[in-house]
N, C-alpha and C positions, 0 to 999 in steps of 0.2 A: 492466272491469278496476278493481281497487282503485287509488285514487290513491296515488302514492308521494311521499314528501317526503324527499329526500336531504339529509343533513347532510355537507357537504364541508369537511374540514379539511386544510390551513389556509386554503383559499380564502375561507371565511366567517369567518375569524378567531375560531374558537370558543375558542381558548386551550387546547384539549385536548392532552395529550402524545401523541407518536407512538404509533401503534397496533401497528405490526408492523415487525419488522426481518427481512429474509430470512435464513433459516438459524438463527433463534433457537428455533424450535419443532421438537421432535422428531417423528418419524413417529407415535409412540405418542400424543403429545399431540394431534396433528392428527386422529387417528382417534377420540379420545374424543368421545362424543356429549354436547354441552351444550345441545342444542335445547330440553330441558325447562326451561331457565333463561332462555330469551329472553323479552323483553317480548312480550305478546300481539300487539302491532302490528308487531313486528319482521319485516322482509322479508328483508334480506340485508346482508352486510358484504363489501366488496371493496376491493382496494387503490386508494388515491386517485391523483390525478394525479402527486403527488410521492412519491418513495421514502420509506418509513417512515410513511406516513399511510394511514388507512382512511376509506372513505365508508360511512356507515350509512344504510340506507333503511328507512322505516317506512310503514305505511298512515297515512292522514291522521288526526291527532288532532282531537278535537272540543273539548277543553278540559273536558269533563265527567268524564273519567277520573280515577282517583286519581293522585296524584303518583307517577311511575315510581320505584320503588325496587327494588334488587336484593334478592332474597328471602334470608331468614336461612338457608334450606336451602342456597342456592348459596354463601353466605359461609362456611358451616361445612363444606362438602363438601371433605374432605381429598384426594379423588381428583383434584381439578382441579389442573392445573399453575399455576404463577405466571402464565404467559402467558395461560392461559384465564381466570383470575380477573380479570386486568387487562383482557382484551378485553371481558368481561361488564360490568366497571365502566365502561369507556368507552362501551359500548353504552347503558347507563342514563344516563350523563351526557348523551349525545346525545338520548335520549328525553325527559329532563327539559327540555332546551332547547326542543325542538319543542312539548312539552306546555304549557310556560309561555307560549309565544307564542300557541298556540291558545286557552288560557284567557283571556289578556289580550284577545284579539280578541272573544271571546264576552262577557266581562264589561264591557269598556269601550265596545263598540259602541253599546249603547242609551244610555249616559251621554253619549257624544260627540254622538249625534243630538239629545239633549235640550239639550246645552250650546250647540249652534250658534245657536239663536234668542236664548239668554241673552247670548251674546257680541255679537250684533247689537244687542240692546237696550242693552247697556252702551256700545258704540261710539256709538250714536245719542245716548244721554243724556250721554256725555262731550263729544261735539261740541257739544251744546246748551249745556252748561255753559261751554265755551270761547267760544262765540258770544255768550252772554249777558254774559260778562266783557268781551269786546271792545267791546260796545255802550257801555261807559262812556266810550270815546273820543269818542263823538258825542252823549252824553246831556247835556242842559242842566243847569246847576247846580240849578235848581229841581225837577228830575226825578230826582235821585239816590236819594232814599229809595224811590221807586217802583221804580227799577232795582235797588236793593238787595233788595227783596222778590222780584223776579224771579230774582235771583242765588241767594238762599237756596232758592227753589223748585227751581232747577236743581241746586243742591248736593244736596238731599235725593233728588231723582230719580236722580242719578248714584250716590249712595251706596247706594241701594236696589238698583240694577242691579249694582253692583260686588259687593255682599254676596251677591246671588243667584248670580252666576257663581262667586264664591269657594267657595260651598257645594258646588257640583258639581265644581269644580276640585280641591278637597281629596280627594274620593272618587277621581277619576281619578289623582291623584298617588299615592295609596296603592296603587292597583292596579299602577301602573307600578313603584313601589318593590318590590312583592312579586315581580313578574316578574324584576326584576334580582337580587333575593335568591336566586331559584331558579336562574336561568341564568347569572348573572355579568354584570359591566358590559360585557364584550366582546360579549355576546350580547343586549343590551337591544333591545327593540322599541319605538321611539319612538311616543308617542301620535299625533304628527302623521302618521306612516306609516299607522297604523290608520285615522285620520280620512280620509286620502287614499283609502284603499281603499273607503271608504264614500261617496266623492264630496264630502267636506267639506274646506275649506281651514282648517286650524288653525294655520297657520304663525305667526300673530300672537297667538294666544291666550296669556294670561298664566297659566301653571300652574307653580308652583314646588314645591320639595322639601317633603315632608309636614311636616317640623318647623316650617316657616313658618306653618302653620295651627294650631299648638298655642297655647293660651292661655299667654302668657308676657310678660315685660317687653318683649320685642322686638316684640310685636304691639300695643303701646300706640300711640296716635295719634302719627304722625310717625316711626316707627321700622321696623316690620316690612316685609315684602316682598310681602304679599298685594296683590291688586288694590285693595282698599279702603284699604290703607295708603298705596299710591302716590297714590290720589285725595286722601287727607287731606293729604299733603305739598303737592299742587298747590293745594288749597283754602287751606291756610295761607299759601302764597306769594301767592296772589291777595289775600287779606285784608291781608297786610302791605303790598302795593303800594297798596291803597286808603287805608290809614292814612298812608302816606308822602305821598300826594297831599293828604289832608285837612290834614296838618301843614304842608305847603308853602303851602297856600291860607290858612293862618291860622285854620282852623276848629278846633273842639274835637276832641280825639282820638276816633277811631271805635273804640268798644269792641266786643268780641265779642258782647255782649248785643244790639247793634243788628243783628248779622249772623246771629244764630241764631233 
């Protein structure tokens, strides 16, 4: 049997308007054949659990299909009643939602799989950075310069890991944005859900809205919300703390040139 994917409104909060009101369709309208205008994967439409709503069922979308669109022939068909045109319009709304989710799963799946080890590399590098900074609490005064070298090495490793994850996170973010554009915010498919379906835990991954990845003044060091931007803020805070300690100890100011 073909796999069926029902779209139930309003149970799934699709935001679509009521499909059918008893008594609004005439016998003639109900007898008119509109089957030629159905989406190729359409299976059936039937009253939903709540009065005034319809459940649309389709064969499974792969995400490789063209974006479902009601044909111009159907739009221009003057023999269709208003109710029939509305029913077809809602059918294609439902089809686009299901198609957009199937396409996101197909496109994002490989990227999510690739992102998993990059996130692990980032978390390891980030923890190493923090551990290296904590070692200043037990580093003897005569060993500070050596510890500063270790700190800058940890900074560079963390920055490289953050940039690598940001690169793939931007691609994932744009795919998610496109799915929302097609289906609407009420029918978004979270990337963490797709990851979970693949056996991945992406609950802590830092993926932000696409605009955050655009080159702009907000992406300058200390401002943006990319992973590397957050890292830069943390590094700056660590360096400032070291300067404070140097000043309290009566040593000469610690310049950035000594930390880079």
